N, C-alpha and C positions, 0 to 999 in steps of 0.2 A: 504493499500499500504505498503511495508517495503522501508526502508531507501535505499537500493540497487535500487529498481523500482524506487523512487524518484528520486534518482540521475542518472539514465537511461534515466528517461523522460525529465529531465533538460539538458542534454547534446543531447539529439535530438532534443529539441527546439533551443539551440544555433545552432546547426549545420544547423538545417533548415534554420533557419536566414540567416545563412552566404550563405546556397547555392542560397536563392532566391534573395538576394541583389547581388552575385556575377554574376549570372545569367543576370540580368538586366544592370550591368556595363560592361559585355562581348557584351551585345546587343550594346551600345553605339558605339562601334566601325563604325556599320554599320551607326549612323546617324550623322558621321563627312563628310563633304560634301562641296559643292561649296557655301552654306549657312555659312557654319562655316569658311572656307576661307576669303570670302567678309567680315565677322562681324570681324575678326580679323585684316584684313587690314584697316579696317574703324577705329577702335581705333587708331592703330598705325599711320595713318596720319591726324586723328581728331584736333590734338594741343589742345588738351582739357582734361579733366578727365575723368574718367570712375565713374558715379553714379549708384551703386548697391542698388534694392529696392526689398520688399518683404514685406508680412506678415504671421504672426505666426511662424511656424517651418521655413518657406522659409526665413524669415527676418534674421533668425539666421544663416543660410547657406550663405544669403548675405554678413553679416558680415564676416565670414570667407574668402568669396571671396574678400573682400576689403582687409582685411590684406595680403594675398597670394598676390594680386597684388600691395599692397603697398612696398612689401619687395622685389619685382622681377622686380623696378623699372618703373611700369605702375602708376602713381597717381591715386587712387581711392577713395572714400567717400560712407559712408553708408547713405542712406535715408530711414526710415519706411515709407512704404506707407500710412499706417493711419495720420502720423504726416504729409507727403508731402500736403495732402489735408488741413492742418491746419496751413501753414504757411512757412514749412520747402521746400516749392518748390525752394524759395529762393537760396537754395543751386545750384540749376541747372544753370548754365553758358553759353553762347552762343556755345561754341565748345564743349561742353560735350557729352559723349554718355551715355544712358541710359540702362543697362541690368536690364531687371524685371523677377522676381523668382516667379511663381506661377505653382504648381500642375494643377489644374483646369483651369487655366484662366480667370476664370470667377468669382473671388470674388468680393463683392461690391466696394471694395476698390482699386482693379486694375481696375475694369470696370469706375470708375469716375476718375481715374488717367490718363489713356492713352490719353485720348482725350486732357487733359490739357498738357501734354507732347508734343502731336503733334502740340498742339497750338504753342509752341518756337521753333519749328523748329528743336528740337534734336532728333535724329536717336534714334530708341528703337531696342533694342536686347531682343527677348525674350528666356527664357530658360522654357519651359512647357512642360506637359505629354500630352497636348490636343491640338493638332493642329489646330483644329476647332475652338477653344476657341476665345472670342474676341481678347485676347491678342496674340492668335496664328495668328488670320487672320489680325488684323491691326499694326502688329511690322514690322519694316523694314527687318530685319534679325529674322527668326526663327531656334532655335536651340532647335529641338525636344528631348526630352528624355521620350521615351515610356516605360510604365513598364507595364506587365502583373498582378501583385498583391503586394500590401504592404507586408510587413515579419509580420505585425501585423495580427492575426489569423480573427479578424473582420474587416480587410481591412479599418481601422479608423486614426489609429496613422500613422503620416507619418516617414516611414521607408525607404524603397523601394525608394520610389520619390524623398526624400530629397538627399540619398545617391547618386542618378542619378546626381541629380544638384549640389552637390559639386564635382563629378566629372568631370563633363562639365565645371564648373568654372576652375579646375586646368588646364584641356586643354587648355581652354582660355590663362591662365596665362603664361603657359610654352612655349605657340604658342607665344604670345608676347616677352617672355623672349629672345627665340632664336632669333627671327626676330630684336630686339634690339641689339644683341650680348651682352647680360650681361652676365660680367665676374664674377668670384670669387673676386675680387679686389672691383667691383661695389657693389656684396653684402655685403662684409665688411661693406661698408659706410652706409649701410641701417641696418646693425648689429652690431654696435659699443658695445653693451651690452653683457654680457653672455660671455659662454663659445665658444660659436659659433664664436662669432664676434672676441674674441681672438686668434681663432685659424687661423682665416683669417687675422690677422693684428697685432696682437703682435709681435715684434723682440726681439732678446736678449738683445740688447741695454735698451730697455723698461724695464727688469728685473733688469740688472745689476746696473742699475742706483740707484736703489733703496737699493742694497745691498753694505754692507761694501767692501773693497779692501784689503781684509789682503796679506799679504806679508813680506817676510824677504829676506834678503841676504845669500849667500852660506855660508858666514861665519859665520851666525848668531848661537848662543850657543843652547843648547837641552831646555833651559829653557826659551831663549826669542821665540822658535818657540813654545812651550805648552801655554806662556802665550798669544801670537799671536791668536792663534787658539780659545783658550777660549774667549777670549777678542771679538772677532768679529763674532763667534758664526755660522760658516757655515761650521765646521766639517773638516777643511783644511785650508791649507795657500798657496801661490805661494812663489816659490824660485826663486829669482832674483840676477844673476849676473852683478853688475851693474844695467841697463835698461833693459837687454837683460834676455827673459825667460828661465830658467835652467830647472826648474823642480817644482814638486807639492809634498805637504806632506799631508796625511791625518791622520784622528783619526786611522785608519786602518796600516797604516805607524808605528806610534808610537807604536801601541798594539804590531805589529810583532816584533819591535825592543826590546821592553822591554821584550820579550819573548826569545830574541836571548842571545848568550853568549857575546855579544859585552860590552864594557868597557863605560859605557854612559857618563863618565864623561867628556872625551875628544871629543866626538862627536859634529860635526858641522851640519848644514843644509844639506850641501853636501851630507854629507854621509847615510843621511835618506831618500833623497829624491826620487820620482821615476823621472826620467828625460824623455823627450820628451813626456808631458802629451797630452791627448785628446785637442784639442782647437776646438773651433767655432768661426767664425766673427759677431762682435757686429750687422751686419747687416741681417745676417740669421734669418729666421724666428722662432719662439720659438717650434712650432710644429717639426722644422726640428732638433732642439737640442736636443728635447725628445727622437727623432729616433736613434740620436746619442748615447745616453745615454743607450736606450735600447739595442743598436748593440751591444756596449761594457761592458753591465751589471755594469755602473759608476752610479754613484749619484752627479758627480759635473762635470763640464766643464770649462775649462780657456776660456775667451772670449778676443779675440783680436781684435785689430783696426790697420790695415796696420802693421800687424807683432808684434805690441807691444802690453801689457799686459794692458788690459782694464776695467776686473773685474771678477765676477765670478756669472755662474748659477747653482742654485743648484736644485735637483729634486724637494724639498719641494716647490720652488717657482713655480715651473710648476703645482704641485698641488693647490695650493693656486688660483691660475691662472683659474684652470678649463681646464687646457692642459691636464691635465692626469686624 
């Protein structure tokens, strides 16, 4: 087989895998019905946590569902089905709901686990491809995820089945999210770290408080302006007329001034500054400040509080915080 033919074969396998799994996901829409709605409402009104369990590859999917639920306002805990029958059943509390994932619904660990959970009087939501299995018949809410074939040509490696489980878990999590009226502000509370969280909660004042506050007067000499810009390392300084914002001087302003025919010996800040600079309020979201910078193709913004100069936000600050 030539290299070209080998590449062609690989591409065909990749496309076939996606086609098989896409078909299974599309068919899941028909599985969202009364049982799904009742399961969502039961979780919503349970006043407990969601315990998600499974074995093998289903256990890995269970962990992803737990992570999604926790990040969208539904408290959830992962419990490995094998560990559950060796002591971890203590995780389950009185008002908790158990979601059990299993393609066959008849794995030994699941068959042992089901009656134990029922003895605790906790409700079981089953996500299984086998509606007639022990799990499918003994659960309180059946979320059937039928599949025609695994993407694996041997029909052995969980591929289509685990994808279907994951999508059903996402459907549960998103339904609960909307039922709770979960907002972007709520989301930010659970995602304070990283760029995602910062986009949702970081404000201009959180940045300006970390920066120097460069400033000169309208009457400051050119030397004073250059020294101030150099010392504060923000590539600019703000020009004040007493306490009132008068303008801004950037590195670019200095370069343009030096390339002009002006007599620089007698120049003061008011001769060089750009009047009426773009400003943002300190309470504005940092992501909104970025949009202002992009709109005007500038790299610094003067921050104000009640109309008074409060600090500077630089594009490098936004890059450092992951906003850009």
